[in-house]
C-alpha positions as CSV (number, residue, x, y, z in Angstrom):
1,X,-15.1,-92.4,-5.7
2,X,-17.1,-89.7,-4.0
3,X,-15.9,-88.1,-0.8
4,X,-18.1,-88.6,2.2
5,X,-19.7,-85.4,3.3
6,X,-19.0,-84.1,6.8
7,X,-21.0,-81.8,9.1
8,X,-19.6,-78.6,10.6
9,X,-16.5,-78.6,12.7
10,X,-14.5,-81.8,13.1
11,X,-17.4,-84.1,13.3
12,X,-17.6,-86.9,10.7
13,X,-20.7,-88.5,9.3
14,X,-21.2,-92.1,10.5
15,X,-21.1,-94.5,7.6
16,X,-22.6,-97.8,8.3
17,X,-22.0,-101.2,6.7
18,X,-21.9,-102.9,4.4
19,X,-23.2,-105.9,6.3
20,X,-21.9,-108.9,4.5
21,X,-23.9,-112.1,4.5
22,X,-22.1,-115.2,3.3
23,X,-23.6,-118.5,2.0
24,X,-22.3,-121.6,3.7
25,X,-19.8,-123.8,2.0
26,X,-21.5,-126.5,-0.2
27,X,-20.2,-129.2,2.0
28,X,-21.1,-127.6,5.3
29,X,-22.9,-129.8,7.8
30,X,-25.2,-128.9,10.8
31,X,-24.4,-131.4,13.6
32,X,-22.0,-134.1,14.8
33,X,-23.9,-136.8,13.0
34,X,-23.3,-134.9,9.7
35,X,-19.7,-134.4,10.7
36,X,-19.2,-138.2,11.0
37,X,-20.6,-138.7,7.5
38,X,-18.5,-135.8,6.1
39,X,-15.3,-137.2,7.6
40,X,-15.8,-140.6,6.0
41,X,-15.4,-138.9,2.6
42,X,-12.8,-136.3,3.5
43,X,-9.2,-136.7,2.4
44,X,-6.8,-137.5,5.2
45,X,-5.1,-136.3,7.4
46,X,-8.0,-134.7,9.3
47,X,-7.8,-131.6,11.5
48,X,-10.2,-129.8,13.8
49,X,-9.8,-126.1,14.8
50,X,-11.0,-125.3,18.3
51,X,-11.6,-121.6,19.1
52,X,-11.3,-121.2,15.3
53,X,-12.6,-117.6,14.9
54,X,-12.8,-116.7,11.2
55,X,-10.6,-119.6,10.3
56,X,-7.1,-118.2,9.7
57,X,-5.5,-121.3,11.2
58,X,-7.9,-123.5,9.3
59,X,-6.9,-122.0,6.0
60,X,-3.3,-122.4,6.7
61,X,-3.6,-126.0,7.8
62,X,-5.5,-126.8,4.6
63,X,-2.8,-125.2,2.5
64,X,-0.3,-127.4,4.3
65,X,-2.2,-130.6,3.4
66,X,-4.8,-131.2,6.2
67,X,-8.5,-131.4,5.7
68,X,-10.1,-129.2,8.4
69,X,-13.4,-130.9,9.1
70,X,-14.6,-128.9,12.1
71,X,-14.3,-125.4,13.6
72,X,-15.7,-124.4,17.0
73,X,-16.1,-120.9,18.4
74,X,-18.6,-118.6,20.1
75,X,-18.5,-115.6,17.7
76,X,-21.5,-116.0,15.3
77,X,-20.0,-113.7,12.6
78,X,-16.6,-115.5,12.8
79,X,-18.4,-118.8,12.5
80,X,-20.3,-117.6,9.5
81,X,-17.0,-116.7,7.9
82,X,-15.6,-120.1,8.8
83,X,-18.7,-121.9,7.5
84,X,-18.4,-120.1,4.2
85,X,-14.9,-121.2,3.5
86,X,-14.8,-124.7,4.9
87,X,-16.8,-127.9,4.5
88,X,-17.7,-129.9,7.6
89,X,-19.0,-128.5,10.9
90,X,-18.6,-124.8,12.0
91,X,-20.4,-124.8,15.4
92,X,-21.1,-122.5,18.2
93,X,-20.4,-124.8,21.2
94,X,-19.6,-124.0,24.8
95,X,-16.2,-125.5,25.4
96,X,-16.5,-124.5,29.1
97,X,-19.3,-127.2,29.5
98,X,-17.7,-130.5,30.4
99,X,-20.6,-132.4,28.7
100,X,-20.0,-130.6,25.4
101,X,-16.3,-131.3,25.6
102,X,-16.8,-135.0,26.2
103,X,-19.3,-135.3,23.4
104,X,-17.2,-133.6,20.7
105,X,-13.9,-135.2,21.9
106,X,-15.5,-138.7,21.7
107,X,-16.7,-137.9,18.2
108,X,-13.2,-136.7,17.1
109,X,-11.8,-140.0,18.6
110,X,-14.3,-142.1,16.7
111,X,-13.6,-140.2,13.5
112,X,-9.8,-140.6,13.9
113,X,-8.9,-136.9,13.9
114,X,-5.2,-136.5,13.2
115,X,-4.6,-133.0,14.5
116,X,-6.3,-130.9,17.2
117,X,-5.5,-127.3,16.8
118,X,-6.6,-124.0,18.4
119,X,-6.0,-121.1,20.6
120,X,-7.8,-121.5,23.9
121,X,-8.3,-118.2,25.8
122,X,-6.2,-118.3,28.9
123,X,-7.1,-114.9,30.4
124,X,-8.8,-116.2,33.6
125,X,-5.4,-117.8,34.5
126,X,-3.3,-114.7,33.8
127,X,-2.2,-112.5,36.6
128,X,-4.9,-109.9,35.6
129,X,-7.5,-112.5,35.1
130,X,-6.9,-114.1,38.6
131,X,-7.0,-110.6,40.2
132,X,-10.3,-109.9,38.4
133,X,-11.8,-113.2,39.6
134,X,-10.7,-112.5,43.2
135,X,-12.5,-109.2,43.0
136,X,-15.7,-110.8,41.7
137,X,-15.5,-113.4,44.5
138,X,-15.2,-110.7,47.1
139,X,-18.2,-108.9,45.7
140,X,-20.3,-112.1,45.7
141,X,-20.6,-112.0,41.9
142,X,-18.7,-115.2,41.3
143,X,-18.5,-118.4,43.4
144,X,-15.2,-119.1,45.0
145,X,-15.0,-122.5,43.2
146,X,-15.7,-122.3,39.5
147,X,-17.2,-125.6,38.5
148,X,-16.8,-124.9,34.8
149,X,-13.6,-126.2,33.3
150,X,-11.0,-123.7,32.2
151,X,-10.9,-123.5,28.4
152,X,-7.2,-124.5,28.2
153,X,-8.2,-127.5,30.3
154,X,-11.0,-128.2,27.9
155,X,-8.5,-128.2,25.1
156,X,-6.3,-130.7,26.9
157,X,-9.4,-132.9,27.6
158,X,-10.2,-133.0,23.9
159,X,-6.6,-134.1,23.2
160,X,-6.7,-136.7,26.0
161,X,-9.9,-138.3,24.7
162,X,-9.4,-137.9,20.9
163,X,-5.7,-138.9,21.0
164,X,-4.7,-137.2,17.8
165,X,-1.4,-137.7,16.1
166,X,-0.5,-134.1,16.6
167,X,-1.5,-131.0,18.7
168,X,-1.0,-127.4,17.7
169,X,-1.8,-124.5,20.1
170,X,-1.4,-120.8,19.4
171,X,-1.7,-117.9,21.8
172,X,-0.3,-114.5,22.8
173,X,3.2,-114.8,24.4
174,X,1.8,-113.6,27.8
175,X,-0.2,-116.9,28.0
176,X,3.1,-118.7,28.4
177,X,5.3,-116.0,29.9
178,X,3.5,-115.0,33.0
179,X,5.7,-115.0,36.2
180,X,5.0,-118.5,37.3
181,X,4.4,-120.0,33.8
182,X,2.0,-122.3,35.5
183,X,-0.4,-122.9,32.6
184,X,2.4,-123.8,30.2
185,X,4.2,-126.1,32.7
186,X,0.9,-127.9,33.5
187,X,0.1,-128.4,29.9
188,X,3.5,-129.8,29.1
189,X,3.3,-132.2,32.1
190,X,-0.2,-133.5,31.0
191,X,0.8,-133.9,27.4
192,X,3.9,-135.8,28.3
193,X,1.9,-138.1,30.5
194,X,-0.3,-138.8,27.5
195,X,2.7,-139.9,25.5
196,X,3.5,-136.8,23.5
197,X,6.7,-135.0,22.9
198,X,6.2,-131.3,23.5
199,X,7.9,-128.3,21.9
200,X,7.1,-124.6,22.5
201,X,8.4,-121.4,21.1
202,X,7.6,-117.7,20.8
203,X,7.9,-117.0,17.1
204,X,8.0,-113.9,14.9
205,X,5.4,-114.8,12.2
206,X,7.3,-112.5,9.8
207,X,9.8,-115.4,9.5
208,X,6.9,-117.4,7.9
209,X,6.1,-114.6,5.4
210,X,3.5,-112.6,7.4
211,X,4.1,-108.9,6.7
212,X,3.9,-107.6,10.3
213,X,5.6,-107.6,13.6
214,X,3.5,-110.3,15.2
215,X,5.0,-112.5,17.9
216,X,2.9,-115.5,19.0
217,X,3.4,-118.4,21.3
218,X,3.1,-121.9,19.6
219,X,3.1,-125.3,21.3
220,X,3.3,-128.5,19.2
221,X,2.9,-132.0,20.6
222,X,3.4,-135.2,18.6
223,X,2.2,-138.6,19.7
224,X,4.6,-141.5,20.4
225,X,7.2,-138.8,21.3
226,X,8.1,-138.0,17.7
227,X,10.4,-135.0,17.7
228,X,9.1,-131.8,16.2
229,X,11.4,-129.6,14.0
230,X,10.4,-126.0,13.8
231,X,9.9,-124.3,10.4
232,X,12.7,-121.9,9.5
233,X,11.1,-120.0,6.6
234,X,12.9,-118.8,3.5
235,X,14.5,-115.7,5.2
236,X,12.6,-113.3,2.9
237,X,10.4,-110.8,4.7
238,X,7.3,-109.4,3.1
239,X,7.1,-105.6,3.3
240,X,3.9,-103.6,3.5
241,X,4.4,-102.5,-0.1
242,X,4.6,-106.1,-1.3
243,X,1.5,-106.9,0.7
244,X,-0.9,-104.1,-0.2
245,X,0.8,-101.9,-2.8
246,X,-1.3,-103.2,-5.6
247,X,-4.7,-102.3,-4.0
248,X,-6.5,-99.3,-5.5
249,X,-6.5,-95.8,-3.9
250,X,-9.3,-95.2,-1.6
251,X,-11.0,-92.3,0.3
252,X,-12.1,-92.8,3.8
253,X,-15.8,-93.6,4.1
254,X,-16.2,-94.6,0.4
255,X,-18.6,-97.5,-0.2
256,X,-19.2,-99.3,-3.5
257,X,-22.7,-99.5,-5.0
258,X,-22.0,-101.6,-8.0
259,X,-22.7,-105.0,-6.6
260,X,-24.4,-107.9,-8.4
261,X,-27.1,-108.2,-5.7
262,X,-29.7,-105.6,-6.4
263,X,-31.0,-105.9,-2.8
264,X,-27.6,-105.0,-1.4
265,X,-25.3,-103.4,-4.0
266,X,-23.0,-102.2,-1.3
267,X,-22.2,-105.5,0.4
268,X,-21.8,-107.2,-3.0
269,X,-19.9,-104.3,-4.5
270,X,-16.2,-104.0,-5.3
271,X,-13.4,-101.7,-6.2
272,X,-11.8,-101.9,-9.6
273,X,-8.5,-103.8,-9.5
274,X,-5.6,-103.8,-11.9
275,X,-3.2,-106.7,-11.4
276,X,-0.8,-108.1,-8.8
277,X,2.9,-107.3,-9.0
278,X,4.7,-109.0,-6.2
279,X,4.9,-112.8,-5.5
280,X,2.9,-112.2,-2.3
281,X,0.2,-110.3,-4.2
282,X,-0.2,-113.0,-6.8
283,X,-0.6,-115.5,-4.0
284,X,-3.3,-113.4,-2.4
285,X,-5.1,-113.3,-5.7
286,X,-5.0,-117.0,-6.3
287,X,-8.3,-118.8,-5.8
288,X,-10.5,-116.0,-7.2
289,X,-12.9,-117.1,-9.9
290,X,-12.1,-115.7,-13.4
291,X,-15.0,-113.2,-13.3
292,X,-13.5,-111.6,-10.2
293,X,-10.0,-111.1,-11.4
294,X,-10.6,-107.3,-11.8
295,X,-12.4,-106.9,-8.6
296,X,-11.3,-106.4,-5.0
297,X,-13.9,-106.9,-2.3
298,X,-14.1,-105.4,1.2
299,X,-11.7,-102.5,0.3
300,X,-13.6,-100.1,2.6
301,X,-12.6,-98.1,5.6
302,X,-13.7,-95.5,8.0
303,X,-14.5,-91.8,7.2
304,X,-11.7,-89.4,8.2
305,X,-12.2,-86.3,10.3
306,X,-10.9,-83.1,8.9
307,X,-8.4,-82.6,11.8
308,X,-7.2,-86.2,11.4
309,X,-6.7,-85.7,7.7
310,X,-4.5,-82.7,8.5
311,X,-2.6,-84.8,11.0
312,X,-2.2,-87.7,8.6
313,X,-0.8,-85.3,6.0
314,X,2.0,-84.2,8.3
315,X,3.1,-87.7,9.2
316,X,5.6,-90.2,7.9
317,X,6.3,-93.6,9.3
318,X,8.7,-92.1,12.0
319,X,6.3,-89.4,13.3
320,X,5.0,-89.9,16.8
321,X,1.7,-88.5,18.1
322,X,3.5,-86.1,20.3
323,X,5.2,-84.6,17.3
324,X,1.9,-83.3,15.9
325,X,0.8,-79.7,16.4
326,X,-1.0,-79.3,19.7
327,X,-4.2,-78.2,18.0
328,X,-4.4,-81.6,16.2
329,X,-3.9,-83.7,19.3
330,X,-7.2,-85.0,20.7
331,X,-5.5,-87.3,23.2
332,X,-2.9,-86.7,25.9
333,X,0.5,-87.2,24.2
334,X,2.2,-88.3,27.5
335,X,-0.1,-91.3,27.6
336,X,-0.9,-91.9,23.9
337,X,2.5,-91.1,22.4
338,X,2.0,-93.8,19.8
339,X,-1.7,-93.3,19.3
340,X,-1.2,-92.6,15.6
341,X,1.1,-94.7,13.5
342,X,1.6,-94.4,9.7
343,X,2.8,-97.6,8.2
344,X,6.1,-97.8,6.4
345,X,6.0,-99.0,2.8
346,X,9.3,-100.8,3.1
347,X,8.9,-102.2,6.6
348,X,6.6,-104.6,8.4
349,X,3.2,-103.5,9.7
350,X,2.7,-103.3,13.4
351,X,0.7,-106.2,14.8
352,X,-2.9,-106.3,13.6
353,X,-5.0,-106.7,16.7
354,X,-8.7,-106.9,17.4
355,X,-8.6,-103.2,18.6
356,X,-8.6,-102.2,15.0
357,X,-12.4,-102.8,15.2
358,X,-12.6,-99.7,17.5
359,X,-10.3,-97.4,15.6
360,X,-7.6,-97.6,13.0
361,X,-5.2,-95.0,14.2
362,X,-2.4,-97.5,14.7
363,X,-2.7,-98.4,11.0
364,X,-2.6,-95.3,8.9
365,X,-2.0,-96.0,5.2
366,X,1.6,-95.4,4.1
367,X,0.8,-92.5,1.8
368,X,-3.0,-92.0,1.7
369,X,-4.7,-89.8,4.4
370,X,-6.8,-92.6,5.9
371,X,-6.6,-95.7,8.0
372,X,-6.3,-99.1,6.3
373,X,-9.2,-100.9,4.8
374,X,-10.7,-104.3,5.7
375,X,-9.0,-105.9,2.7
376,X,-5.6,-104.3,3.6
377,X,-5.9,-105.6,7.1
378,X,-6.8,-109.0,5.8
379,X,-3.8,-108.9,3.4
380,X,-1.4,-108.0,6.3
381,X,-2.8,-111.0,8.1
382,X,-2.3,-113.1,4.9
383,X,-6.0,-113.9,4.3
384,X,-6.3,-114.4,0.5
385,X,-8.6,-112.1,-1.4
386,X,-11.3,-114.7,-2.0
387,X,-12.0,-114.8,1.7
388,X,-14.7,-112.4,2.8
389,X,-15.9,-111.7,6.4
390,X,-19.4,-112.0,7.6
391,X,-21.0,-109.0,9.3
392,X,-20.2,-105.2,9.2
393,X,-16.7,-103.8,8.8
394,X,-16.2,-103.5,12.6
395,X,-16.9,-107.3,12.9
396,X,-14.6,-108.0,10.0
397,X,-11.8,-106.0,11.5
398,X,-12.2,-107.9,14.8
399,X,-12.2,-111.2,13.1
400,X,-9.1,-110.4,11.2
401,X,-7.3,-109.1,14.3
402,X,-8.1,-112.1,16.3
403,X,-7.1,-114.6,13.7
404,X,-4.0,-116.7,13.3
405,X,-2.3,-115.6,10.0
406,X,-3.0,-118.4,7.5
407,X,0.6,-118.3,6.3
408,X,1.8,-119.0,9.9
409,X,-0.6,-121.9,10.1
410,X,0.6,-123.3,6.8
411,X,4.2,-123.1,7.9
412,X,3.6,-124.9,11.2
413,X,1.2,-127.4,9.6
414,X,3.7,-128.4,7.0
415,X,6.5,-128.7,9.7
416,X,4.2,-131.0,11.7
417,X,3.6,-133.2,8.6
418,X,7.3,-133.3,7.8
419,X,8.2,-134.2,11.4
420,X,5.7,-137.0,11.4
421,X,7.1,-138.3,8.2
422,X,10.6,-138.2,9.4
423,X,9.5,-139.8,12.7
424,X,12.6,-139.1,14.7
425,X,12.1,-140.0,18.4
426,X,12.5,-137.2,21.0
427,X,14.7,-138.3,23.8
428,X,14.1,-135.4,26.1
429,X,11.2,-135.2,28.5
430,X,10.5,-132.4,31.0
431,X,9.5,-134.9,33.6
432,X,12.8,-136.8,33.5
433,X,14.9,-133.6,33.5
434,X,13.0,-132.2,36.4
435,X,13.4,-135.5,38.3
436,X,17.2,-135.6,37.7
437,X,17.7,-132.0,38.8
438,X,15.6,-132.4,41.9
439,X,17.4,-135.6,43.0
440,X,20.8,-133.9,42.4
441,X,19.9,-130.9,44.5
442,X,18.5,-133.0,47.4
443,X,21.7,-135.0,47.4
444,X,24.1,-132.1,47.8
445,X,25.7,-131.9,51.2
446,X,26.9,-128.3,50.6
447,X,25.9,-125.6,48.2
448,X,27.7,-122.8,46.4
449,X,24.7,-120.7,47.2
450,X,23.8,-122.0,50.7
451,X,20.9,-119.6,51.2
452,X,19.0,-121.7,48.7
453,X,18.4,-123.9,51.8
454,X,17.7,-121.1,54.2
455,X,15.3,-122.2,56.9
456,X,13.2,-119.0,56.5
457,X,12.3,-116.6,53.8
458,X,14.2,-113.8,55.6
459,X,17.4,-115.9,55.6
460,X,17.2,-116.2,51.8
461,X,16.8,-112.4,51.7
462,X,19.8,-111.9,54.0
463,X,22.0,-114.3,52.0
464,X,21.2,-112.9,48.6
465,X,21.5,-109.3,49.8
466,X,24.7,-109.6,51.8
467,X,26.6,-112.4,50.1
468,X,25.7,-112.6,46.4
469,X,28.5,-112.4,43.8
470,X,31.2,-113.5,46.3
471,X,33.4,-116.5,45.5
472,X,31.8,-119.7,46.8
473,X,34.1,-120.4,49.7
474,X,33.8,-116.8,50.9
475,X,30.0,-116.9,50.5
476,X,29.9,-120.1,52.6
477,X,31.9,-118.5,55.3
478,X,29.6,-115.5,55.5
479,X,26.6,-117.8,55.5
480,X,27.7,-119.3,58.8
481,X,27.2,-115.8,60.3
482,X,23.9,-114.8,58.7
483,X,22.2,-118.2,59.0
484,X,21.8,-117.5,62.7
485,X,19.5,-114.6,61.9
486,X,16.1,-116.2,61.1
487,X,14.0,-112.9,61.1
488,X,14.4,-109.2,60.8
489,X,14.4,-108.6,64.6
490,X,17.2,-111.1,65.2
491,X,19.2,-109.3,62.6
492,X,18.7,-105.9,64.3
493,X,19.7,-107.4,67.7
494,X,22.9,-108.8,66.1
495,X,23.8,-105.6,64.3
496,X,27.3,-105.3,65.8
497,X,28.2,-108.9,64.9
498,X,26.7,-108.5,61.4
499,X,28.9,-105.4,60.7
500,X,32.0,-107.1,62.2
501,X,31.5,-110.3,60.3
502,X,30.8,-108.8,56.9
503,X,33.4,-106.1,56.9
504,X,36.4,-108.6,56.3
505,X,34.4,-110.0,53.4
506,X,34.2,-106.5,51.8
507,X,30.5,-106.3,52.5
508,X,30.4,-103.8,55.4
509,X,28.1,-101.6,53.3
510,X,25.7,-104.5,52.8
511,X,25.4,-104.9,56.6
512,X,24.1,-101.4,56.8
513,X,21.7,-102.0,53.9
514,X,20.4,-105.1,55.6
515,X,19.8,-103.3,58.9
516,X,17.9,-100.6,57.1
517,X,15.7,-103.2,55.4
518,X,15.1,-105.1,58.7
519,X,14.2,-101.9,60.4
520,X,11.7,-100.9,57.7
521,X,10.0,-104.4,57.8
522,X,9.8,-104.3,61.6
523,X,8.4,-100.8,61.6
524,X,5.8,-101.8,59.1
525,X,4.8,-104.8,61.3
526,X,5.3,-107.3,58.5
527,X,6.4,-110.9,59.0
528,X,8.2,-112.0,55.8
529,X,7.1,-115.6,56.4
530,X,3.4,-114.7,56.2
531,X,3.6,-111.6,53.9
532,X,2.5,-111.7,50.3
533,X,5.0,-110.7,47.6
534,X,3.0,-107.5,47.0
535,X,3.3,-106.5,50.6
536,X,7.1,-106.8,50.6
537,X,7.4,-105.0,47.2
538,X,5.3,-102.1,48.5
539,X,7.9,-101.3,51.1
540,X,10.3,-100.4,48.3
541,X,13.4,-101.5,50.2
542,X,14.1,-105.0,48.6
543,X,15.3,-105.5,45.1
544,X,12.6,-107.3,43.0
545,X,15.1,-110.1,42.2
546,X,15.7,-110.8,45.9
547,X,11.9,-111.0,46.5
548,X,11.5,-113.4,43.5
549,X,14.2,-115.6,44.9
550,X,12.8,-115.6,48.4
551,X,9.4,-116.7,47.1
552,X,11.0,-119.3,44.9
553,X,12.9,-120.9,47.8
554,X,9.9,-120.6,50.1
555,X,6.8,-120.6,47.9
556,X,3.8,-119.0,49.5
557,X,1.3,-116.3,48.5
558,X,2.8,-115.4,45.2
559,X,1.1,-112.5,43.4
560,X,-0.1,-114.7,40.6
561,X,-1.2,-117.7,42.6
562,X,1.7,-119.9,41.3
563,X,4.6,-121.4,43.2
564,X,6.7,-118.4,42.5
565,X,8.4,-116.8,39.5
566,X,10.3,-118.8,37.0
567,X,13.8,-117.2,37.4
568,X,15.5,-116.6,34.0
569,X,18.7,-115.4,35.5
570,X,22.0,-115.3,33.6
571,X,23.0,-118.5,35.4
572,X,19.8,-120.5,34.8
573,X,19.5,-119.5,31.2
574,X,23.1,-120.5,30.7
575,X,22.3,-124.0,31.9
576,X,19.2,-124.3,29.9
577,X,20.6,-122.9,26.6
578,X,23.6,-125.2,26.8
579,X,21.4,-128.2,27.5
580,X,19.2,-127.6,24.5
581,X,22.0,-126.5,22.3
582,X,20.3,-123.1,21.7
583,X,21.9,-119.7,21.4
584,X,20.1,-117.4,23.8
585,X,21.1,-113.7,23.8
586,X,21.3,-113.0,27.5
587,X,20.2,-109.4,27.1
588,X,17.6,-109.6,24.3
589,X,16.0,-113.0,24.6
590,X,16.5,-114.0,28.2
591,X,12.9,-113.2,29.2
592,X,11.4,-115.1,26.2
593,X,13.4,-118.0,24.9
594,X,15.4,-118.1,28.1
595,X,12.4,-118.4,30.4
596,X,10.8,-121.0,28.1
597,X,14.0,-123.1,28.2
598,X,14.2,-122.9,32.0
599,X,10.5,-123.8,32.3
600,X,11.1,-126.9,30.1
601,X,13.7,-128.2,32.6
602,X,11.9,-127.5,35.8
603,X,8.5,-129.0,34.8
604,X,5.2,-128.8,36.6
605,X,4.4,-129.8,40.2
606,X,6.1,-133.0,41.3
607,X,9.8,-131.9,41.3
608,X,9.7,-128.3,40.0
609,X,10.6,-126.6,43.3
610,X,13.9,-128.5,43.8
611,X,14.6,-128.7,40.1
612,X,14.5,-124.9,39.9
613,X,16.8,-124.5,42.8
614,X,19.1,-127.1,41.2
615,X,19.3,-124.9,38.1
616,X,20.3,-121.9,40.2
617,X,23.0,-123.9,42.0
618,X,24.3,-125.5,38.7
619,X,24.5,-122.2,36.9
620,X,26.6,-120.7,39.8
621,X,28.9,-123.7,40.3
622,X,29.1,-126.7,37.9
623,X,27.9,-124.9,34.7
624,X,30.3,-122.0,35.0
625,X,30.7,-119.4,32.2
626,X,34.2,-120.6,31.4
627,X,34.9,-124.3,31.5
628,X,31.9,-126.2,32.9
629,X,32.4,-129.3,35.0
630,X,30.1,-131.4,32.8
631,X,31.0,-134.7,34.4
632,X,29.4,-133.5,37.7
633,X,26.1,-132.3,36.1
634,X,23.0,-134.5,36.4
635,X,22.0,-133.6,32.9
636,X,25.2,-134.4,31.2
637,X,24.0,-137.6,29.6
638,X,21.5,-135.7,27.4
639,X,23.0,-132.2,27.3
640,X,23.8,-130.9,23.8
641,X,26.8,-128.9,25.1
642,X,28.3,-131.8,27.0
643,X,27.9,-134.3,24.2
644,X,29.1,-132.1,21.4
645,X,32.1,-130.5,23.2
646,X,33.0,-133.5,25.4
647,X,33.2,-133.7,29.2
648,X,35.4,-131.2,31.0
649,X,36.6,-133.7,33.6
650,X,37.3,-131.7,36.7
651,X,38.2,-133.3,40.0
652,X,37.5,-130.2,42.0
653,X,34.3,-129.9,44.0
654,X,31.9,-127.7,42.0
655,X,31.7,-125.2,44.9
656,X,35.5,-124.9,44.9
657,X,35.7,-124.5,41.1
658,X,32.8,-122.0,41.0
659,X,32.9,-118.4,39.8
660,X,31.4,-115.7,42.0
661,X,28.0,-116.8,43.0
662,X,24.6,-115.3,43.5
663,X,21.3,-115.1,41.7
664,X,22.4,-113.0,38.7
């Protein structure tokens, strides 16, 4: 292998290509009519992969037992990769166009597709996406009403029309875990209305054999309310060494010139390969034709600058960018402290993302002075070695980073088929839980947290600031005082009464805090009832949790356009985790598994507001940390905790039996 020459200084010669051109699969078809004919001969069950990219999920589903008959995307290089590895249709179709959606959904229905899978982009509905759209509307660059269907809604529409037996959706965790979790809650509502059971989880794909830290959100829906059982994996994690340790040494910028195609010996060239050692490596080599057993394709990477080579030589897997000598730092180390990362042979890779197409500094080889190759990135994403990627290396890196790891797709696909075979019926529905919670909350004559019924947003602020974490009877006594203060000005006018009333409750200091807050709000000329969350937060005088609660009790102009944040407090997560029989670490997993569990109980629009308040009240009264009063809980009939441990029959009113209350 010859080293790439470099010009003077630290500049590095640009090495282009190779540009890989792949022939289509022998059974590829060109249009929907061809798809219908192909599906008639394909082995069932049948799957389609929307937003398929290079086809990582398609590969996994086929390994699980599905025949993937169609892939849809908008990236031409990714579609060429998909078309080379799968029969059927690989099409560039605009899934934001309702007419296109109706046409393909009807075709899938007529074919009898069994699984609709995919990862619809949800950026326009994220907090950042909505902010960006508002800016475009203000500048006149986008209409206030977008007539084109959101892509996640297009995905749901395909499901609604095609009525597959199963649905599998993959996305980044942020898609589901935004403050209001509006997209997720809406999707669950609509799928349940269509007759599906719905399960969702943020999973570490390393549990399914993927050799990297890669958390992804997965949603599975099964028709006729069949219960889904998540795959557990075999408990064995694949290290970087087991994934790529067999690949030959490589110098940055090297390109092969030994290919079979005389017109393009680089794109068709390969590096000499010895043999696989680990079980994972043998799996990656399976499927190669006999004549390619000693070849590895796409084992190419970027040239390395001289200063980067020096930096790489000084690094091990624990070295941070800020640890490097100052003369080797080309970026601010206070902003880019993790700009360079050498992978650890015996650990997992960091998440392979599409940014690797721009630079590979997050993925420096464990012991060679270079960033990882296309083939190494593909291995870390569990693409087998027989899969090549259409286009230049930058496109290949992007396709790989955007993909669902095939082994993750296989694990989930197999779990779906197993669940359908077992056909246990799921008794739980979000809609029913939400209805029961809301009805219970509306029927309560008194609350352990009375400010959940505050007449104004300011009253909720006052109650939570002054009275939280007091025993319920004491909190109710204090509420009689502060409930007479509907706005900041009334609180200031009643300052003496406020101090005198809260002092016996041990909250004299809270009275002074409240008066300072009220004064700041009044000076700023802000009315809490009309203000946005952002305006209140900008004052810097209210705790974020208090603002979240105020906008949950009185939804309004929430920052993300939802009906307020989903509150994964210790109390709400306790209720949800007990209900589902799940162990949720209150410190480590409360903002992931905990929020998902809470969202599953409160549901979408119809009853979600009161259902959410019911969870807050239950967690601070009936469902106490010690001995819960299960018999008084509206969810006891289907609660895993109540049915496995038996009812704790308490005759006390929940408010009297409560621990200290407040939104904690």
